[in-house]
C-alpha positions as CSV (number, residue, x, y, z in Angstrom):
1,X,119.8,74.0,45.0
2,X,120.8,73.9,41.3
3,X,122.2,76.8,39.1
4,X,118.9,76.9,37.2
5,X,116.9,76.4,40.5
6,X,118.6,79.3,42.0
7,X,118.3,81.6,38.9
8,X,114.4,80.9,38.9
9,X,114.3,81.8,42.7
10,X,116.3,85.2,42.2
11,X,113.7,86.0,39.1
12,X,110.8,85.3,41.4
13,X,111.5,86.9,44.6
14,X,113.8,90.0,43.8
15,X,112.0,93.0,43.2
16,X,112.7,95.0,40.3
17,X,114.3,97.7,42.0
18,X,116.8,95.1,43.4
19,X,119.9,94.9,42.0
20,X,121.8,91.4,42.4
21,X,125.6,90.7,42.1
22,X,127.1,87.6,42.1
23,X,130.3,85.9,42.6
24,X,131.7,82.5,43.3
25,X,134.2,81.3,46.1
26,X,136.0,78.0,45.4
27,X,136.2,75.7,48.5
28,X,140.1,76.8,49.2
29,X,138.4,80.5,49.5
30,X,135.9,79.3,51.8
31,X,138.4,77.9,54.0
32,X,139.8,81.6,54.6
33,X,136.8,82.6,56.1
34,X,137.9,81.2,59.6
35,X,140.8,83.9,59.3
36,X,138.6,86.7,57.9
37,X,135.1,86.3,58.8
38,X,135.5,85.4,62.4
39,X,138.4,87.8,63.4
40,X,136.4,90.8,63.8
41,X,132.8,89.4,64.6
42,X,133.7,87.3,67.5
43,X,132.1,84.2,65.6
44,X,135.0,82.2,66.7
45,X,133.4,82.1,70.1
46,X,130.4,80.3,68.8
47,X,129.9,76.7,69.4
48,X,129.2,76.0,66.0
49,X,132.0,78.2,64.1
50,X,134.4,75.4,63.1
51,X,131.5,73.0,61.8
52,X,130.4,76.2,59.8
53,X,133.7,76.7,58.4
54,X,134.1,73.2,57.5
55,X,130.7,72.9,55.8
56,X,131.6,76.1,54.0
57,X,134.9,74.8,52.6
58,X,133.2,71.2,51.8
59,X,132.0,72.4,48.2
60,X,131.5,75.6,46.1
61,X,129.6,78.5,47.5
62,X,127.8,81.0,45.4
63,X,127.7,84.5,46.7
64,X,125.0,87.1,45.9
65,X,124.8,90.5,46.7
66,X,121.3,92.1,47.1
67,X,120.9,95.8,46.9
68,X,118.0,97.3,47.6
69,X,116.4,99.6,50.4
70,X,115.5,96.9,53.4
71,X,117.7,94.7,51.9
72,X,118.7,92.5,55.0
73,X,115.1,92.2,56.2
74,X,113.7,91.5,52.9
75,X,116.5,88.8,52.5
76,X,115.9,87.3,55.9
77,X,112.2,86.9,55.2
78,X,112.8,85.2,52.1
79,X,115.4,83.0,54.0
80,X,112.6,82.1,56.7
81,X,113.8,80.3,60.0
82,X,117.7,78.9,60.5
83,X,116.5,75.5,61.1
84,X,114.7,74.2,57.8
85,X,112.6,71.9,59.8
86,X,111.1,74.8,61.6
87,X,110.3,76.4,58.2
88,X,108.5,73.4,56.7
89,X,106.8,71.9,59.9
90,X,107.6,68.8,61.5
91,X,106.6,66.3,64.3
92,X,108.6,66.4,67.3
93,X,110.0,63.3,69.2
94,X,106.9,63.5,71.4
95,X,104.7,63.1,68.3
96,X,103.3,66.8,68.5
97,X,102.8,68.5,65.2
98,X,104.8,71.8,64.6
99,X,103.2,74.0,62.0
100,X,105.2,75.4,59.4
101,X,106.8,78.7,60.0
102,X,107.7,79.7,56.5
103,X,106.9,76.7,54.2
104,X,107.6,78.7,50.9
105,X,111.0,80.0,52.2
106,X,114.4,79.3,50.6
107,X,115.3,77.1,53.9
108,X,112.1,75.3,53.7
109,X,112.6,74.5,50.0
110,X,116.3,73.7,50.0
111,X,117.7,73.4,53.1
112,X,118.7,70.0,54.7
113,X,119.4,70.8,58.3
114,X,120.2,73.8,60.5
115,X,124.0,73.6,59.3
116,X,123.0,72.9,55.6
117,X,120.3,75.4,55.5
118,X,120.5,76.5,52.0
119,X,121.6,80.2,52.4
120,X,123.2,82.7,54.7
121,X,121.8,86.5,55.3
122,X,123.7,89.1,57.1
123,X,121.8,89.9,60.5
124,X,123.1,93.5,60.6
125,X,124.5,96.5,58.2
126,X,127.9,96.0,60.0
127,X,127.9,92.2,59.4
128,X,126.6,93.0,55.8
129,X,129.6,95.3,55.4
130,X,132.2,92.7,56.6
131,X,130.9,89.9,54.7
132,X,130.3,92.1,51.3
133,X,134.3,93.0,51.8
134,X,135.3,89.8,52.1
135,X,133.7,88.3,49.4
136,X,133.3,91.0,46.8
137,X,136.4,93.1,47.8
138,X,136.3,96.8,48.7
139,X,134.0,98.2,46.5
140,X,131.5,95.4,46.9
C-alpha cells in the first residue's frame, strides 16, 4: 500500500470521532520485535513467529494508533480475515468457488498472502497495550 493509498484509506474509513496517530519503524527496529513483542505474549511458541519477525524486518513498517470507543473491533472489521484470499474470494484446488468474506476490506484490497496481509490489528486490550507501548512508548 503506497503512502497516498494509506492516507486515502484512513480518511475514508475512520470516523470523525477517531484520533489517529502514526509512527514509523525502520527495519532494524522491527527486528527487536522478537525480543520485545514475543517475550510476554507467548507468540514465540506460534509456528509462524520467526517468519513474522523476518517479514516485519524486511522493509519499513508504518504504525498507526486508532483511538476511539470500540477501536479494536472496528479496526479488525475493517481489516477483514487474516487470509486475503478468503477476504477476496477464490477457487480452491478442487475447483470450488469460495465466496468473498470481506471484498472491500484492507486485506482483500492490499494483502498478498497470509503473512503479507497488509496490516495488523490487536486482538485484545491487553495485546493493544503491549503493542502500543512497544511502538509508541509508555505514553502511547
